[in-house]
BALO-564226 format. One line per field, with one value per residue (C-alpha): residue in three letters; x, y, z. Coordinates in Angstrom, 3 decimals. Layout:
N
tordo = [ala ...];
east = [X ...];
north = [Y ...];
up = [Z ...];
***
This chain:
526
tordo = [met lys asn gln asn lys asn gln ile leu glu thr asp ile leu ile ile gly cys gly ile ala gly ala ser ala ala leu glu ala ala lys ser gly val arg val ile ile leu ser lys asn lys lys leu glu glu thr asn thr tyr tyr ala gln gly gly ile val ser leu gly asn asp asp asn pro glu leu leu met arg asp ile met glu thr gly asp gly ile asn asn lys lys ala val arg met leu thr asn glu gly lys lys leu val asp glu val leu ile lys glu leu lys ile pro phe asn arg thr ser pro asp glu leu asp tyr ala gln glu ala ala his ser arg arg arg ile leu his val lys asp thr thr gly lys thr ile glu glu thr phe ile lys lys leu gly ser tyr ser asn val thr phe leu ser asp his thr ala val asp leu leu thr leu pro his his ala lys asn pro ser tyr tyr tyr ser glu pro gln cys ile gly ala tyr val leu asp asn asn ser lys gln val lys thr ile his ala pro tyr thr ile leu ala thr gly gly cys gly ser val tyr leu tyr thr ser asn pro lys ser ala ile gly asp gly tyr ala thr ala tyr arg ala gly ala arg ile ile asn met glu tyr ile gln phe his pro thr ser leu phe his arg asp ala asp ala phe leu ile ser glu thr val arg gly glu gly ala lys leu lys thr lys glu gly arg pro phe met gln asn asp asn gly gln ala glu leu ala pro arg asp glu val thr arg ala ile tyr glu glu met thr asn ser asn ser asn tyr val val leu asp leu ala ser tyr ala gln ile glu ile lys lys arg phe pro asn ile tyr lys thr cys leu lys tyr gly ile asp ile thr lys asp pro ile pro val val pro ala ala his tyr cys cys gly gly val leu val asp thr asn gly lys ser thr leu lys ser leu tyr ala val gly glu ala ala cys thr gly ile his gly ala asn arg leu ala ser thr ser leu leu glu gly leu val trp gly thr arg ala ser arg glu ile ile ala his phe asp pro gln arg asn tyr arg lys asp asp ile his glu trp tyr tyr pro glu his gly glu glu ile asp pro ala leu val asn gln asp trp leu asn ile arg asn thr met trp asn tyr ala gly ile ile arg thr lys lys arg leu glu arg ala lys ala asp leu asp tyr leu asn his arg ile asn lys phe tyr lys glu ser leu met asp glu lys val val gly leu lys his gly val gln val ala ile leu ile thr arg ala ala phe asn asn pro val ser arg gly ala his tyr ile lys];
east = [76.330 78.379 81.430 84.081 87.177 88.206 88.774 92.020 91.164 93.220 93.147 94.511 93.926 93.533 93.264 94.536 93.241 95.694 99.502 99.752 100.537 97.515 97.406 101.235 100.657 98.018 100.080 103.123 101.211 99.668 102.840 104.529 101.660 102.453 99.023 98.929 98.446 98.085 98.354 96.556 97.470 95.995 99.447 102.557 104.610 103.600 105.007 102.311 99.893 98.848 101.258 104.030 103.316 102.771 105.288 104.600 104.934 103.073 101.818 103.485 103.673 105.985 108.392 105.571 102.770 100.150 97.237 94.684 96.089 96.072 92.719 91.579 93.114 91.587 88.214 88.248 89.704 86.619 84.078 83.315 81.378 84.484 83.925 85.412 86.155 88.046 90.257 90.861 92.349 94.251 95.617 96.597 98.098 99.534 103.088 103.444 103.181 105.187 107.883 107.714 106.788 108.298 111.304 112.241 111.288 111.393 113.991 112.367 115.203 113.045 115.059 116.653 117.904 120.697 121.428 118.972 116.126 113.553 113.002 109.112 107.489 104.449 101.354 98.017 95.627 98.183 98.729 101.989 105.231 104.421 105.111 107.884 109.352 111.853 112.922 109.732 109.789 108.068 105.666 108.117 110.383 108.002 106.111 109.521 110.945 107.527 107.478 111.040 110.358 107.082 109.288 111.294 108.088 107.597 103.806 103.228 102.231 102.082 99.721 100.649 99.082 95.692 92.418 89.494 86.450 83.922 83.965 82.775 79.804 77.260 74.798 75.001 77.708 76.214 74.450 72.598 69.680 69.731 72.613 70.036 69.284 72.447 74.277 75.733 79.441 82.723 84.349 87.363 87.322 87.063 90.146 91.146 94.878 95.473 97.933 96.205 92.504 91.300 89.456 90.598 88.381 90.456 88.936 89.702 87.968 89.173 89.300 90.731 89.945 93.191 92.491 93.026 90.950 89.127 90.659 91.063 87.282 87.958 89.438 92.341 93.729 97.190 96.505 97.670 95.479 94.867 93.272 89.452 87.772 87.854 87.180 84.096 82.572 83.239 82.019 78.883 77.779 78.561 76.073 78.677 77.545 79.349 79.211 80.349 81.569 80.241 83.323 85.915 89.085 90.649 94.414 94.851 98.288 99.072 101.478 99.909 101.988 100.520 103.111 102.887 100.408 98.999 102.360 101.446 102.926 103.420 101.597 104.820 105.828 103.369 104.560 108.057 106.708 105.389 102.631 99.900 99.745 97.886 99.811 100.612 102.301 99.765 99.166 95.418 95.516 95.566 93.814 94.332 97.429 99.017 98.632 95.719 98.001 97.941 94.057 92.203 92.399 88.968 89.075 92.408 91.265 87.937 89.799 92.204 88.912 87.301 90.344 90.915 87.236 87.319 90.282 89.593 92.755 93.818 96.037 97.771 101.367 102.994 105.936 108.715 111.935 110.744 109.953 111.836 114.216 115.640 117.783 115.296 117.022 117.807 114.338 112.427 114.758 112.078 109.766 112.855 113.789 110.562 109.646 113.147 112.213 109.329 111.643 110.597 113.355 111.644 114.931 114.116 110.443 107.140 105.209 102.443 99.450 95.928 93.497 93.212 91.029 93.208 91.189 87.972 86.897 84.162 84.229 83.464 82.207 84.244 84.743 87.920 89.393 88.443 85.522 82.886 79.124 79.681 80.675 84.542 85.178 87.554 88.416 91.494 93.137 91.390 89.179 87.749 85.628 86.547 85.226 88.333 88.423 84.827 84.001 87.741 90.976 93.711 96.864 99.362 96.752 95.960 99.295 98.965 95.447 96.490 99.416 97.150 93.959 96.053 97.787 94.669 92.853 95.291 95.419 91.576 91.327 94.397 92.925 89.644 91.138 88.918 90.180 87.147 84.503 80.828 80.374 81.772 83.540 81.693 78.784 80.084 79.815 82.837 83.099 81.069 82.392 80.492 79.460 80.660 82.739 83.917 87.143 87.514 87.555 90.219 88.296 85.019 86.723 88.787 85.668 83.381 86.214 86.701 82.921 82.872 85.912 84.366 80.973 82.569 84.861 82.431 79.182 80.280 83.833 84.851 81.742 78.481 74.964 71.703 71.278 74.649 74.361 70.948 72.885 75.548 73.066 71.171 74.178 76.061 72.884 72.700 76.392 76.171 73.568 75.855 78.968 77.207 75.902 79.516 80.850 78.533 79.101 82.880 85.939 87.323 89.899 91.199 90.219 86.652 86.517 87.973 85.528 82.742 84.075 84.834 81.234 79.878 82.370 81.135 77.374 78.158 79.758 77.078 74.018 75.787 76.359 72.812 71.114 73.133 71.889 74.444 77.588 80.356 84.039 85.237 81.373 80.510 76.990 76.464];
north = [123.253 125.814 125.676 127.024 126.288 126.482 122.892 121.942 120.032 117.627 115.481 112.495 109.471 106.692 106.912 104.057 103.894 101.669 100.579 96.700 94.359 94.685 98.753 98.559 96.015 98.065 101.273 99.638 98.518 101.945 103.747 101.903 103.043 106.734 107.748 109.639 107.671 109.076 106.398 107.225 105.908 106.895 105.912 108.109 105.255 103.833 100.150 100.210 97.468 94.285 92.679 94.138 91.774 88.722 86.051 83.061 83.832 83.766 80.844 79.580 76.135 73.451 71.057 68.327 70.582 72.005 74.391 71.555 70.549 74.139 74.908 71.228 72.835 76.072 74.646 72.199 74.966 77.294 74.485 74.470 77.903 79.475 81.296 78.689 81.103 83.238 80.409 78.846 82.220 82.595 79.078 79.569 83.159 83.439 81.698 83.743 87.024 85.750 84.812 88.272 90.618 89.616 87.667 89.090 92.658 93.452 90.837 89.675 87.453 84.494 81.597 78.952 75.437 76.024 78.890 77.324 75.958 78.011 76.890 75.753 75.751 73.810 75.299 74.108 72.286 72.506 69.298 70.313 72.295 75.568 78.641 80.902 83.020 85.224 83.592 84.591 88.213 87.888 90.537 93.142 92.406 92.629 95.843 97.616 96.517 98.011 101.362 101.830 100.904 103.026 106.075 105.962 106.923 110.656 110.015 108.439 110.722 109.574 111.172 109.498 110.436 111.049 109.301 108.386 109.817 109.003 108.144 110.839 109.491 110.887 111.744 111.565 114.643 116.376 119.860 119.606 117.084 116.396 113.883 111.574 110.372 109.002 105.845 106.096 106.172 106.773 110.012 110.104 110.709 113.288 112.738 114.047 115.401 114.147 116.841 120.005 118.531 119.740 117.537 117.483 116.468 114.123 113.844 110.535 108.857 105.768 104.539 101.368 100.408 98.414 99.149 95.525 94.142 94.624 92.625 95.180 95.601 92.448 92.567 90.022 90.322 89.657 92.869 96.076 98.608 100.714 97.560 98.607 98.065 101.577 100.216 98.287 101.118 103.753 101.225 100.338 103.906 104.741 101.906 99.163 95.499 93.950 90.255 87.267 89.383 86.781 84.714 86.206 83.695 83.796 82.608 79.940 81.101 84.767 85.384 85.300 88.036 91.067 93.107 91.582 93.659 91.664 89.481 86.558 83.294 81.967 78.895 77.490 76.683 74.271 73.246 72.778 70.202 72.417 70.785 72.392 71.297 72.434 74.654 71.238 69.783 67.527 67.435 67.911 67.771 64.105 62.605 59.538 60.517 62.815 65.885 67.721 70.583 71.252 71.064 74.075 77.281 77.440 73.629 74.318 77.630 76.094 73.226 75.570 77.724 74.564 73.333 76.798 76.787 73.099 73.663 77.211 78.441 81.931 80.545 77.023 76.389 75.729 73.381 73.912 73.009 69.434 68.526 71.040 69.167 72.564 75.319 77.475 80.816 80.592 79.412 81.853 84.780 87.414 85.034 83.992 87.601 88.827 85.956 86.460 89.980 88.703 86.133 83.004 80.997 79.130 77.106 75.743 76.985 76.239 79.590 80.673 81.280 82.249 82.565 86.121 87.739 87.340 87.832 88.681 86.356 88.896 92.429 94.535 92.234 92.283 90.467 88.860 92.444 93.919 95.846 96.660 97.002 100.749 102.349 103.447 101.889 98.681 96.920 94.598 92.363 91.957 94.886 92.854 89.707 87.966 84.802 82.846 82.275 81.092 80.396 80.107 81.124 78.791 80.043 82.277 82.773 86.405 87.859 86.025 87.213 90.806 90.628 89.136 91.289 94.382 93.845 92.877 95.965 98.603 96.435 96.625 100.325 101.153 99.012 101.088 104.345 107.487 110.399 112.638 113.505 113.570 115.980 119.536 119.866 123.046 120.865 118.811 119.926 120.729 119.245 120.813 121.238 121.562 125.255 124.801 121.744 120.316 119.164 115.239 113.666 110.594 109.109 108.898 107.308 104.954 103.568 103.459 101.154 99.153 98.701 97.605 95.110 93.615 92.995 91.741 89.132 87.795 87.725 87.700 85.908 82.188 80.697 82.354 81.819 83.397 85.052 86.247 87.806 89.427 91.118 92.321 93.729 95.765 96.859 98.046 99.562 101.880 102.433 103.505 106.033 107.725 107.543 109.320 111.967 112.645 112.504 115.276 117.360 116.863 118.727 116.802 113.998 110.863 109.350 109.927 109.087 105.846 105.124 105.954 103.198 100.720 100.622 100.261 97.310 95.673 95.993 94.770 91.464 91.114 91.297 88.904 86.450 86.906 86.236 83.251 80.184 77.620 76.919 76.927 77.339 80.466 81.037 78.834 78.592 76.652];
up = [112.885 110.803 108.675 111.109 109.029 105.052 104.350 102.542 99.404 97.532 94.454 93.315 90.713 93.330 96.944 99.023 102.712 104.476 103.652 104.735 102.071 100.223 100.333 99.493 96.653 95.296 95.268 93.627 90.739 90.570 90.728 87.849 85.582 86.303 87.828 91.110 94.247 97.764 100.498 103.710 107.293 110.781 112.306 112.681 111.142 107.952 108.774 111.848 110.004 110.707 107.813 110.238 112.809 110.746 112.009 110.173 106.389 103.258 101.427 97.868 96.656 98.269 96.225 96.324 96.114 93.456 93.267 93.627 97.129 98.188 96.939 99.226 102.311 101.936 101.383 104.209 106.580 105.468 106.071 102.088 102.161 100.245 96.993 94.693 92.008 94.034 95.864 92.485 91.300 94.306 94.019 90.598 90.459 93.949 93.359 90.254 91.846 94.973 92.644 90.461 93.213 96.544 95.357 91.952 92.272 95.833 96.704 99.985 101.761 102.159 104.012 102.257 102.624 100.000 97.608 95.124 97.512 99.606 103.106 103.362 106.879 108.186 109.583 110.671 108.513 105.479 103.886 102.689 103.767 101.683 103.677 102.631 105.606 106.796 110.029 112.328 110.973 107.467 107.758 109.020 106.266 103.557 104.889 105.411 101.852 100.324 102.041 100.898 97.420 97.126 98.443 95.313 93.212 92.612 91.709 95.362 98.221 101.694 104.101 107.700 110.693 108.863 109.829 107.424 108.861 106.126 102.541 100.225 98.159 95.482 95.864 99.893 99.975 97.112 97.416 94.442 94.765 90.929 91.851 93.465 89.875 89.279 90.426 93.897 93.898 95.885 94.916 97.739 101.506 104.318 105.896 109.583 109.984 113.604 114.267 113.122 113.974 110.452 108.211 104.285 101.611 99.142 95.570 93.740 90.873 92.577 96.139 97.497 101.238 102.598 106.514 107.714 110.290 113.486 116.119 118.573 119.347 121.320 124.895 123.984 120.444 118.362 116.271 116.991 119.047 115.711 113.873 114.804 111.410 110.099 106.564 107.530 109.345 106.739 103.637 105.408 106.209 102.588 101.383 100.118 101.078 104.035 104.546 106.887 109.714 112.254 111.148 113.672 113.766 117.071 117.156 119.403 120.729 122.166 124.898 128.373 130.549 132.307 130.610 127.093 124.474 121.770 121.231 118.933 119.342 115.661 114.323 113.085 116.493 116.685 112.951 114.015 116.966 119.903 122.014 124.008 127.551 130.802 133.408 135.186 132.061 130.864 127.010 126.145 122.446 121.521 118.424 116.571 114.321 117.195 114.926 116.818 117.388 113.678 113.527 112.029 114.369 115.438 116.771 118.618 119.973 121.265 122.677 124.715 125.764 127.039 128.984 130.592 131.563 132.875 135.008 135.909 134.435 132.986 130.345 128.883 128.057 124.696 125.147 122.222 124.282 124.803 121.227 118.922 116.362 115.203 116.551 118.451 118.663 115.002 113.696 115.966 117.031 117.655 119.696 121.623 122.460 123.324 125.667 127.159 127.923 130.030 131.834 129.577 128.100 125.120 124.829 128.457 129.385 128.192 127.098 128.751 126.020 125.681 122.566 120.952 118.418 115.463 111.695 110.318 107.461 106.613 105.136 102.230 99.334 96.449 93.192 91.923 90.999 94.340 93.141 95.828 95.262 95.506 92.106 92.193 95.494 95.837 98.954 99.431 102.127 105.223 104.681 102.118 101.717 98.652 99.784 99.999 103.750 103.850 107.649 108.905 107.364 106.505 108.034 106.126 103.359 104.223 102.991 99.787 99.435 100.017 97.382 94.848 95.288 95.782 92.564 90.673 91.886 90.576 87.191 86.954 87.626 85.192 82.515 82.788 84.037 83.512 85.303 84.310 87.053 86.513 89.331 89.886 93.109 93.986 94.300 97.081 100.723 102.682 106.381 108.944 112.521 115.659 116.544 120.028 119.953 123.315 124.423 124.491 127.810 127.415 130.638 128.605 125.619 127.521 129.259 126.183 124.579 127.547 127.569 123.733 124.351 127.315 125.779 122.338 124.304 126.827 124.564 121.032 121.478 120.750 121.975 121.626 122.739 121.589 125.114 124.849 121.534 122.490 125.564 123.247 120.773 123.471 125.396 121.806 120.504 123.670 123.669 119.847 120.553 123.156 121.234 118.323 120.596 122.001 118.406 116.991 120.218 120.343 118.631 115.678 117.314 116.073 119.176 119.091 115.402 115.987 118.595 116.425 113.719 116.661 117.804 114.310 113.764 116.937 115.944 112.623 114.178 116.674 114.264 111.800 114.638 115.981 112.536 111.420 114.103 112.159 113.976 111.353 111.115 113.096 114.384 117.093 118.629 121.785];
***
């Protein structure tokens, strides 16, 4: 290896990797304090995040609600292994931040029943109607509004189409061995410009990971293709503690159609009365109170999976038209429009659905201010594990968690802000490129991804066994060896960087699942 290119070196006060509601909340709070912020996105469009695709809404507190009721619902859904301190903080502070940031500052146009009354939706495992929504495009509206607001700050720099390669850490990236006597810390990141294929070095006294989840390491997912867990992989390699990766929540209802790519049918559809049925029209989710459709997601997902297995079907249907007491087109305009594009009129027809990987309840372990176990590294949103979700996430708490922890992380940084570096930039290694880098063969990348996604879906998916997980571990370890060799010999490219991240995340999930013999929440061992 030799250094073939002079790297561009950038400096900022806070580097934020990711731009969903968590990263955007952190950026907005930091921007208002006047510090310099760089927001990194690996996508061409800054809006391309998991937040953008969140249909249902964001948890607040309904008219007949209180923090204790919300806390109970979160804890019950999480199977009791939640971090009580974090849950209490969310339930006590969440509504205030929704009101201050989203409603008053950003003026998000949440649906109302009257000029003075907000409309609250119902979702699974919630004991009250408490979900604020903008029809069925809540995330899209929030994301676009945040980006527009952040664009008005001169101290905020966007770097879109840039991929985080690795976190920059001391002592690992130091030339001088004397740094090994100091506490390990994050000092920024190596970042690939997806267009020029050059790696930039970004120095920052504080780094916030807001990279979202990892649903796209599975064959079927509700997440965008870019959601491969970059933050988990880079933080793990940097030495931060990662926990609870076995708890992968599968959403019960994504649209089943050969031409539809990862389109979610919101849980609020069932909240408005829709029933799950077999292809032949037989309801299969009965229980004593008739509310089985609104059981926690892991229970509904397994029931669908078992029904599909027992009947040898590749989907079930969700019937809204027969039960809705609402104007379907008005309440769910995006779902109506999207399904109609595939020949399904949801005002008349049942919707074919299948479960899909949806949310990671684990991640980078952080405290109530988003601080990780690695000095100067913070994590927020789905990239982090605050402990709020325990073994299974309560619907629509993720946007609220992102808002609360994103805001708290920046407030913590600003309160203790120290721009002084305890190292010399000249002591940090520049990026090294392969001496004879090879062009990327897309066939190899595509096949490796297919192997990862099939392995995760079949062996580490909705229902797991020890034998399946053993096979997954062996297959992924072998694949990881090949991919790392491929990475070292190839020209720098975002596709091969993503592949390296993805296989690392798949291994983290599989090992965590294998090491936990207890079925709980979203981790189900048969």
